[in-house]
C-alpha positions in Angstrom: -61.0 -116.8 -191.6 -61.8 -121.0 -191.2 -65.1 -121.5 -193.5 -65.2 -125.1 -192.0 -65.8 -125.0 -187.9 -62.1 -126.6 -186.5 -63.0 -126.7 -183.0 -59.9 -125.0 -181.8 -59.3 -126.6 -178.1 -55.4 -125.6 -176.3 -53.6 -122.3 -177.1 -50.3 -120.7 -176.0 -48.3 -117.9 -177.0 -44.3 -119.0 -176.7 -41.5 -117.1 -174.8 -38.2 -119.3 -174.8 -35.7 -118.6 -177.2 -36.3 -120.6 -180.4 -37.7 -119.0 -184.5 -40.8 -119.5 -182.8 -40.5 -116.8 -180.2 -44.3 -114.7 -180.3 -45.8 -116.8 -182.6 -49.2 -118.9 -181.5 -50.1 -122.3 -180.5 -53.4 -123.7 -181.0 -55.1 -126.8 -180.9 -58.0 -128.6 -182.9 -60.2 -131.8 -182.6 -62.6 -131.6 -185.5 -59.6 -130.5 -187.5 -56.8 -132.4 -185.8 -53.7 -130.3 -186.4 -51.7 -127.7 -184.6 -52.2 -123.8 -186.5 -48.9 -121.7 -185.2 -50.1 -117.9 -186.3 -46.7 -115.1 -186.4 -48.0 -112.1 -185.2 -47.2 -108.5 -185.4 -49.4 -106.3 -183.6 -53.1 -107.4 -184.0 -52.3 -109.2 -187.7 -51.7 -112.8 -188.6 -49.3 -112.0 -191.0 -48.6 -116.7 -191.6 -50.2 -119.5 -191.0 -48.9 -122.3 -190.2 -50.8 -126.3 -190.0 -48.8 -128.7 -188.0 -49.6 -132.6 -187.5 -52.3 -132.4 -189.8 -54.3 -135.4 -188.8 -51.4 -137.1 -187.9 -52.5 -137.7 -184.7 -56.1 -137.3 -184.4 -57.7 -135.0 -182.5 -55.8 -132.8 -180.8 -56.6 -131.5 -177.2 -53.8 -129.1 -175.6 -50.2 -127.3 -176.2 -47.9 -125.7 -174.0 -44.6 -125.1 -174.1 -41.9 -127.2 -171.5 -39.3 -125.4 -169.4 -37.1 -127.5 -171.8 -38.4 -124.6 -174.8 -40.0 -127.9 -176.8 -43.8 -127.7 -177.9 -45.6 -130.4 -176.1 -48.9 -131.6 -177.5 -52.2 -133.9 -175.9 -54.0 -136.2 -178.0 -57.7 -136.9 -177.3 -58.6 -139.6 -179.0 -60.5 -141.8 -176.4 -61.6 -138.9 -174.3 -63.2 -142.0 -172.2 -64.6 -143.8 -174.7 -64.3 -147.7 -175.7 -60.6 -149.2 -174.8 -57.4 -147.4 -175.0 -54.8 -147.9 -177.6 -51.4 -147.7 -178.1 -51.8 -144.4 -179.9 -54.3 -143.2 -178.5 -53.9 -140.7 -176.1 -50.4 -139.8 -176.5 -47.8 -136.4 -175.0 -46.5 -135.7 -178.6 -43.6 -133.2 -178.0 -41.8 -131.1 -180.9 -38.8 -129.2 -180.5 -39.7 -125.5 -182.0 -35.8 -124.2 -184.6 -33.6 -122.4 -183.5 -33.3 -118.4 -183.4 -31.4 -117.2 -186.3 -28.3 -114.8 -185.0 
């Protein structure tokens, strides 16, 4: 599916009450993005690339009890002196479910 290595890291299925319910999200270190895949059975019906290169390497993604999506960056990785732009927790709010 991907022509170049993307180094997938963390992943989750979303269960909250949003338009993304049931979607599969995964972070990538090398590609520096969050991917959202919409699934129907075992088929991918849509793919969206989020946070594309905006925050560096993305380590993991989880859905919080508030329904928000939390993404952990991984830019310092134990090397050097961290700055205010390194190793942050990003919060995304998925769109509301229609209906």
